[in-house]
BARO-594121 format. One line per 5 residues: their letters; for each residue x, y, z of N, C-alpha, C. Coordinates in nm, 2 decimals. Example, Ala and Ser with C-alpha at 12.3 -4.5 7.8 and 13.67 -1.06 7.14 Angstrom:
residues 2
AS = 1.32 -0.57 0.78 1.23 -0.45 0.78 1.32 -0.33 0.78 | 1.28 -0.22 0.71 1.37 -0.11 0.71 1.29 0.00 0.79;
//
This chain:
residues 101
MAIRI = 1.17 -0.51 1.24 1.05 -0.57 1.17 1.08 -0.58 1.02 | 1.03 -0.68 0.96 1.04 -0.70 0.82 0.92 -0.64 0.74 | 0.83 -0.57 0.81 0.71 -0.52 0.74 0.75 -0.41 0.64 | 0.69 -0.42 0.52 0.71 -0.32 0.42 0.59 -0.31 0.33 | 0.58 -0.20 0.25 0.47 -0.18 0.16 0.51 -0.24 0.02;
RNNWK = 0.41 -0.30 -0.04 0.43 -0.34 -0.18 0.30 -0.30 -0.25 | 0.31 -0.31 -0.39 0.19 -0.27 -0.46 0.17 -0.35 -0.59 | 0.04 -0.37 -0.62 0.00 -0.43 -0.75 -0.05 -0.32 -0.84 | -0.05 -0.34 -0.97 -0.11 -0.25 -1.06 -0.18 -0.32 -1.18 | -0.27 -0.25 -1.24 -0.33 -0.30 -1.37 -0.36 -0.18 -1.45;
YKGDE = -0.29 -0.18 -1.57 -0.31 -0.07 -1.66 -0.44 -0.08 -1.73 | -0.52 0.03 -1.71 -0.66 0.03 -1.77 -0.67 0.10 -1.90 | -0.56 0.17 -1.94 -0.56 0.25 -2.07 -0.58 0.39 -2.04 | -0.56 0.48 -2.14 -0.58 0.62 -2.13 -0.50 0.68 -2.01 | -0.38 0.63 -1.98 -0.29 0.68 -1.87 -0.36 0.66 -1.74;
NWEWE = -0.43 0.55 -1.72 -0.49 0.53 -1.59 -0.47 0.38 -1.54 | -0.44 0.37 -1.41 -0.41 0.24 -1.35 -0.51 0.22 -1.23 | -0.55 0.09 -1.22 -0.61 0.05 -1.09 -0.49 -0.01 -1.01 | -0.48 0.02 -0.88 -0.37 -0.03 -0.80 -0.41 -0.05 -0.66 | -0.33 -0.13 -0.59 -0.35 -0.15 -0.45 -0.21 -0.16 -0.38;
AFLDD = -0.21 -0.10 -0.26 -0.09 -0.11 -0.18 -0.13 -0.21 -0.06 | -0.03 -0.28 -0.01 -0.05 -0.38 0.09 0.07 -0.40 0.17 | 0.06 -0.46 0.29 0.18 -0.49 0.37 0.23 -0.63 0.34 | 0.36 -0.65 0.35 0.42 -0.78 0.33 0.53 -0.79 0.44 | 0.53 -0.91 0.50 0.63 -0.93 0.61 0.74 -1.03 0.57;
GGTGE = 0.74 -1.07 0.44 0.84 -1.16 0.39 0.83 -1.30 0.45 | 0.72 -1.33 0.50 0.70 -1.46 0.56 0.73 -1.48 0.70 | 0.77 -1.37 0.77 0.81 -1.37 0.91 0.69 -1.39 1.01 | 0.57 -1.36 0.96 0.45 -1.37 1.05 0.43 -1.25 1.13 | 0.51 -1.14 1.11 0.50 -1.02 1.19 0.37 -0.94 1.16;
IKDID = 0.31 -0.97 1.04 0.19 -0.90 1.01 0.07 -0.92 1.11 | 0.08 -1.04 1.17 -0.03 -1.07 1.27 -0.02 -0.97 1.39 | 0.09 -0.90 1.41 0.10 -0.81 1.52 0.05 -0.67 1.49 | 0.01 -0.65 1.36 -0.04 -0.52 1.32 -0.19 -0.51 1.34 | -0.23 -0.39 1.40 -0.37 -0.37 1.43 -0.44 -0.30 1.32;
YVEYI = -0.38 -0.19 1.26 -0.43 -0.12 1.15 -0.32 -0.04 1.08 | -0.35 0.01 0.96 -0.25 0.09 0.89 -0.32 0.22 0.84 | -0.25 0.33 0.86 -0.29 0.46 0.80 -0.20 0.49 0.68 | -0.26 0.49 0.56 -0.19 0.53 0.44 -0.21 0.68 0.42 | -0.10 0.74 0.38 -0.11 0.89 0.34 -0.07 0.90 0.19;
LHPTF = -0.18 0.92 0.11 -0.16 0.93 -0.03 -0.12 1.07 -0.07 | -0.09 1.09 -0.20 -0.06 1.22 -0.25 -0.18 1.31 -0.22 | -0.15 1.44 -0.19 -0.26 1.53 -0.16 -0.36 1.55 -0.26 | -0.34 1.52 -0.39 -0.44 1.53 -0.49 -0.55 1.43 -0.49 | -0.53 1.32 -0.40 -0.64 1.22 -0.38 -0.74 1.28 -0.29;
KNPVR = -0.87 1.24 -0.32 -0.98 1.28 -0.23 -0.96 1.19 -0.11 | -0.97 1.25 0.01 -0.95 1.18 0.14 -0.81 1.11 0.14 | -0.70 1.19 0.14 -0.57 1.13 0.12 -0.52 1.05 0.24 | -0.58 1.06 0.36 -0.54 0.97 0.47 -0.65 0.86 0.48 | -0.61 0.74 0.47 -0.70 0.62 0.47 -0.66 0.52 0.58;
KIDDR = -0.75 0.49 0.66 -0.73 0.38 0.77 -0.78 0.25 0.72 | -0.69 0.15 0.72 -0.73 0.01 0.68 -0.70 -0.08 0.79 | -0.81 -0.16 0.83 -0.79 -0.26 0.94 -0.82 -0.40 0.90 | -0.82 -0.43 0.77 -0.85 -0.56 0.72 -0.72 -0.65 0.71 | -0.68 -0.72 0.82 -0.56 -0.80 0.82 -0.57 -0.91 0.71;
ESNFA = -0.69 -0.97 0.69 -0.70 -1.08 0.59 -0.65 -1.04 0.45 | -0.66 -0.91 0.42 -0.62 -0.86 0.29 -0.47 -0.81 0.29 | -0.41 -0.83 0.41 -0.27 -0.77 0.43 -0.28 -0.62 0.43 | -0.40 -0.57 0.48 -0.42 -0.42 0.50 -0.42 -0.35 0.36 | -0.48 -0.41 0.26 -0.48 -0.36 0.12 -0.56 -0.23 0.11;
LKTSG = -0.50 -0.14 0.04 -0.57 -0.01 0.01 -0.59 -0.02 -0.14 | -0.71 -0.01 -0.19 -0.74 -0.02 -0.34 -0.79 0.11 -0.39 | -0.72 0.16 -0.50 -0.76 0.29 -0.56 -0.72 0.29 -0.70 | -0.72 0.40 -0.76 -0.68 0.42 -0.90 -0.61 0.55 -0.92 | -0.54 0.57 -1.03 -0.47 0.70 -1.05 -0.39 0.70 -1.18;
WGTFN = -0.33 0.81 -1.20 -0.26 0.83 -1.33 -0.11 0.84 -1.32 | -0.05 0.85 -1.19 0.09 0.87 -1.18 0.15 0.81 -1.05 | 0.28 0.81 -1.05 0.35 0.75 -0.93 0.38 0.86 -0.83 | 0.40 0.82 -0.71 0.43 0.91 -0.60 0.49 0.82 -0.48 | 0.54 0.89 -0.38 0.59 0.82 -0.26 0.47 0.81 -0.16;
LKAFA = 0.42 0.68 -0.15 0.32 0.65 -0.05 0.38 0.63 0.09 | 0.32 0.71 0.18 0.37 0.69 0.32 0.26 0.62 0.40 | 0.30 0.55 0.50 0.20 0.48 0.59 0.26 0.47 0.73 | 0.17 0.45 0.82 0.20 0.42 0.96 0.13 0.29 0.99 | 0.20 0.19 1.03 0.14 0.06 1.08 0.14 0.07 1.23;
YTKAG = 0.02 0.05 1.29 0.01 0.05 1.43 0.00 -0.09 1.48 | 0.08 -0.13 1.58 0.08 -0.26 1.63 -0.02 -0.28 1.74 | -0.06 -0.40 1.77 -0.15 -0.43 1.88 -0.09 -0.38 2.01 | 0.05 -0.38 2.02 0.12 -0.34 2.14 0.12 -0.18 2.16 | 0.07 -0.11 2.06 0.07 0.03 2.07 0.18 0.11 2.00;
TKIKL = 0.27 0.04 1.93 0.38 0.11 1.87 0.34 0.15 1.73 | 0.41 0.25 1.67 0.38 0.30 1.54 0.51 0.28 1.45 | 0.49 0.22 1.33 0.60 0.19 1.24 0.58 0.28 1.12 | 0.68 0.36 1.09 0.67 0.45 0.97 0.72 0.37 0.85 | 0.64 0.37 0.74 0.67 0.30 0.62 0.66 0.40 0.50;
SRDIE = 0.73 0.37 0.39 0.70 0.44 0.26 0.75 0.35 0.14 | 0.69 0.39 0.03 0.72 0.32 -0.09 0.69 0.40 -0.21 | 0.78 0.40 -0.31 0.75 0.47 -0.44 0.65 0.37 -0.51 | 0.53 0.41 -0.54 0.43 0.33 -0.61 0.48 0.30 -0.75 | 0.47 0.17 -0.79 0.51 0.13 -0.92 0.39 0.11 -1.01;
LKYDP = 0.39 0.18 -1.12 0.28 0.17 -1.22 0.35 0.15 -1.36 | 0.32 0.04 -1.43 0.39 0.01 -1.55 0.29 -0.01 -1.67 | 0.33 0.03 -1.79 0.26 -0.01 -1.91 0.28 -0.15 -1.94 | 0.41 -0.19 -1.93 0.45 -0.33 -1.97 0.53 -0.39 -1.86 | 0.49 -0.49 -1.79 0.36 -0.56 -1.81 0.24 -0.48 -1.76;
ELGTS = 0.13 -0.49 -1.82 0.01 -0.42 -1.78 -0.04 -0.46 -1.65 | -0.01 -0.58 -1.60 -0.05 -0.63 -1.47 0.07 -0.68 -1.40 | 0.09 -0.64 -1.28 0.21 -0.68 -1.20 0.21 -0.65 -1.06 | 0.32 -0.69 -0.99 0.34 -0.66 -0.85 0.48 -0.61 -0.83 | 0.49 -0.52 -0.74 0.63 -0.46 -0.71 0.71 -0.57 -0.64;
K = 0.84 -0.55 -0.64 0.93 -0.64 -0.57 0.95 -0.60 -0.43;
//
């Protein structure tokens, strides 16, 4: 599968970013086979395990924070399989607004 995690960020100042993680299938259409995603955030987050089932948003998780970490996730398919994913979250001062590659 071509499914991977990407993220957007917006620097808010004072060492704080708003960011979102989402799934990207590189245009293969495989995202339609995903039922839901469980994101596992850094343990310092309140409620670090978050279930997202909004396919229209590409299973976007929206939050904020002050530092980078390795975000882990499990994408569960409609067929019942589990896909393990991870991504080092990108947060940049410049540009203040951006999307990971």
